C-alpha positions as protocol buffer text, in pm:
chain_id: "A"
residue {
  index: 1
  type: MET
  ca { x: 10256 y: 11571 z: 12863 }
}
residue {
  index: 2
  type: THR
  ca { x: 10340 y: 11754 z: 12498 }
}
residue {
  index: 3
  type: GLN
  ca { x: 10091 y: 11776 z: 12265 }
}
residue {
  index: 4
  type: MET
  ca { x: 10183 y: 11613 z: 11901 }
}
residue {
  index: 5
  type: PRO
  ca { x: 10082 y: 11851 z: 11603 }
}
residue {
  index: 6
  type: LEU
  ca { x: 9786 y: 11711 z: 11382 }
}
residue {
  index: 7
  type: VAL
  ca { x: 9946 y: 11472 z: 11066 }
}
residue {
  index: 8
  type: PHE
  ca { x: 9724 y: 11377 z: 10812 }
}
residue {
  index: 9
  type: ARG
  ca { x: 9796 y: 11051 z: 10640 }
}
residue {
  index: 10
  type: ASN
  ca { x: 9720 y: 10925 z: 10284 }
}
residue {
  index: 11
  type: ILE
  ca { x: 9539 y: 11268 z: 10184 }
}
residue {
  index: 12
  type: ASP
  ca { x: 9736 y: 11559 z: 9982 }
}
residue {
  index: 13
  type: VAL
  ca { x: 9655 y: 11841 z: 10210 }
}
residue {
  index: 14
  type: GLU
  ca { x: 9825 y: 11959 z: 10517 }
}
residue {
  index: 15
  type: PRO
  ca { x: 9684 y: 12096 z: 10831 }
}
residue {
  index: 16
  type: SER
  ca { x: 9814 y: 12430 z: 10791 }
}
residue {
  index: 17
  type: GLU
  ca { x: 9605 y: 12485 z: 10513 }
}
residue {
  index: 18
  type: PRO
  ca { x: 9226 y: 12626 z: 10530 }
}
residue {
  index: 19
  type: VAL
  ca { x: 9000 y: 12402 z: 10711 }
}
residue {
  index: 20
  type: ALA
  ca { x: 8770 y: 12414 z: 10381 }
}
residue {
  index: 21
  type: ASN
  ca { x: 9008 y: 12227 z: 10187 }
}
residue {
  index: 22
  type: TRP
  ca { x: 9085 y: 11952 z: 10454 }
}
residue {
  index: 23
  type: GLY
  ca { x: 8783 y: 11762 z: 10355 }
}
residue {
  index: 24
  type: VAL
  ca { x: 8596 y: 11479 z: 10519 }
}
residue {
  index: 25
  type: GLU
  ca { x: 8918 y: 11262 z: 10576 }
}
residue {
  index: 26
  type: GLY
  ca { x: 9102 y: 11568 z: 10734 }
}
residue {
  index: 27
  type: LEU
  ca { x: 8805 y: 11654 z: 10953 }
}
residue {
  index: 28
  type: LEU
  ca { x: 8791 y: 11307 z: 11038 }
}
residue {
  index: 29
  type: ALA
  ca { x: 9181 y: 11301 z: 11154 }
}
residue {
  index: 30
  type: ALA
  ca { x: 9114 y: 11611 z: 11364 }
}
residue {
  index: 31
  type: ILE
  ca { x: 8814 y: 11485 z: 11526 }
}
residue {
  index: 32
  type: GLU
  ca { x: 8975 y: 11182 z: 11624 }
}
residue {
  index: 33
  type: ARG
  ca { x: 9360 y: 11282 z: 11651 }
}
residue {
  index: 34
  type: GLY
  ca { x: 9366 y: 11667 z: 11689 }
}
residue {
  index: 35
  type: HIS
  ca { x: 9345 y: 11881 z: 12006 }
}
residue {
  index: 36
  type: ALA
  ca { x: 9177 y: 12215 z: 12091 }
}
residue {
  index: 37
  type: PRO
  ca { x: 9339 y: 12415 z: 11854 }
}
residue {
  index: 38
  type: ASP
  ca { x: 9265 y: 12211 z: 11560 }
}
residue {
  index: 39
  type: TRP
  ca { x: 8903 y: 12199 z: 11700 }
}
residue {
  index: 40
  type: GLU
  ca { x: 8881 y: 12576 z: 11707 }
}
residue {
  index: 41
  type: ARG
  ca { x: 8989 y: 12597 z: 11378 }
}
residue {
  index: 42
  type: ILE
  ca { x: 8702 y: 12373 z: 11242 }
}
residue {
  index: 43
  type: ALA
  ca { x: 8479 y: 12554 z: 11500 }
}
residue {
  index: 44
  type: GLY
  ca { x: 8584 y: 12876 z: 11337 }
}
residue {
  index: 45
  type: ALA
  ca { x: 8570 y: 12745 z: 10993 }
}
residue {
  index: 46
  type: LEU
  ca { x: 8205 y: 12619 z: 11051 }
}
residue {
  index: 47
  type: ASP
  ca { x: 8091 y: 12968 z: 11191 }
}
residue {
  index: 48
  type: THR
  ca { x: 8196 y: 13121 z: 10811 }
}
residue {
  index: 49
  type: ASP
  ca { x: 8048 y: 12843 z: 10607 }
}
residue {
  index: 50
  type: THR
  ca { x: 7728 y: 12732 z: 10820 }
}
residue {
  index: 51
  type: ASN
  ca { x: 7555 y: 12548 z: 10529 }
}
residue {
  index: 52
  type: GLY
  ca { x: 7839 y: 12482 z: 10297 }
}
residue {
  index: 53
  type: ALA
  ca { x: 8109 y: 12271 z: 10188 }
}
residue {
  index: 54
  type: VAL
  ca { x: 8262 y: 12273 z: 10569 }
}
residue {
  index: 55
  type: ALA
  ca { x: 7938 y: 12195 z: 10705 }
}
residue {
  index: 56
  type: ASP
  ca { x: 7850 y: 11901 z: 10456 }
}
residue {
  index: 57
  type: ALA
  ca { x: 8203 y: 11746 z: 10514 }
}
residue {
  index: 58
  type: LEU
  ca { x: 8193 y: 11770 z: 10856 }
}
residue {
  index: 59
  type: ASP
  ca { x: 7838 y: 11589 z: 10902 }
}
residue {
  index: 60
  type: GLN
  ca { x: 8011 y: 11302 z: 10664 }
}
residue {
  index: 61
  type: ALA
  ca { x: 8303 y: 11295 z: 10932 }
}
residue {
  index: 62
  type: LEU
  ca { x: 8110 y: 11263 z: 11215 }
}
residue {
  index: 63
  type: GLY
  ca { x: 7886 y: 10971 z: 11064 }
}
residue {
  index: 64
  type: CYS
  ca { x: 8249 y: 10776 z: 11048 }
}
residue {
  index: 65
  type: ALA
  ca { x: 8406 y: 10896 z: 11347 }
}
residue {
  index: 66
  type: ARG
  ca { x: 8412 y: 10691 z: 11636 }
}
residue {
  index: 67
  type: PRO
  ca { x: 8175 y: 10789 z: 11929 }
}
residue {
  index: 68
  type: SER
  ca { x: 8367 y: 11003 z: 12176 }
}
residue {
  index: 69
  type: GLY
  ca { x: 8332 y: 11357 z: 12358 }
}
residue {
  index: 70
  type: GLN
  ca { x: 8455 y: 11518 z: 12039 }
}
residue {
  index: 71
  type: VAL
  ca { x: 8195 y: 11376 z: 11837 }
}
residue {
  index: 72
  type: ALA
  ca { x: 7926 y: 11463 z: 12067 }
}
residue {
  index: 73
  type: LEU
  ca { x: 8057 y: 11822 z: 12068 }
}
residue {
  index: 74
  type: PHE
  ca { x: 8063 y: 11850 z: 11683 }
}
residue {
  index: 75
  type: ARG
  ca { x: 7762 y: 11748 z: 11631 }
}
residue {
  index: 76
  type: ALA
  ca { x: 7585 y: 12017 z: 11887 }
}
residue {
  index: 77
  type: LEU
  ca { x: 7822 y: 12286 z: 11679 }
}
residue {
  index: 78
  type: LEU
  ca { x: 7648 y: 12149 z: 11359 }
}
residue {
  index: 79
  type: ALA
  ca { x: 7313 y: 12155 z: 11471 }
}
residue {
  index: 80
  type: ARG
  ca { x: 7381 y: 12509 z: 11636 }
}
residue {
  index: 81
  type: SER
  ca { x: 7523 y: 12612 z: 11304 }
}
residue {
  index: 82
  type: LYS
  ca { x: 7218 y: 12498 z: 11106 }
}
residue {
  index: 83
  type: ARG
  ca { x: 6942 y: 12679 z: 11336 }
}
residue {
  index: 84
  type: GLN
  ca { x: 7109 y: 13017 z: 11299 }
}
């Protein structure tokens, strides 16, 4: 099965841009409709910006996301980054 590339709707940013530019809506789309490479990019951006804008936007996106395995994963990553 071929994975469809991540596409953002209704926001003026492309998935190819840095994760820091995605904002809450882009992160939410990546969490809900993205794939492992998109999630790896989020995790990498979170490692770079553990308590900054990416972490804040991710926290907000997780509050809006439908419960799923991805949400649980990102909650754990966010909690880990805040502990470090």
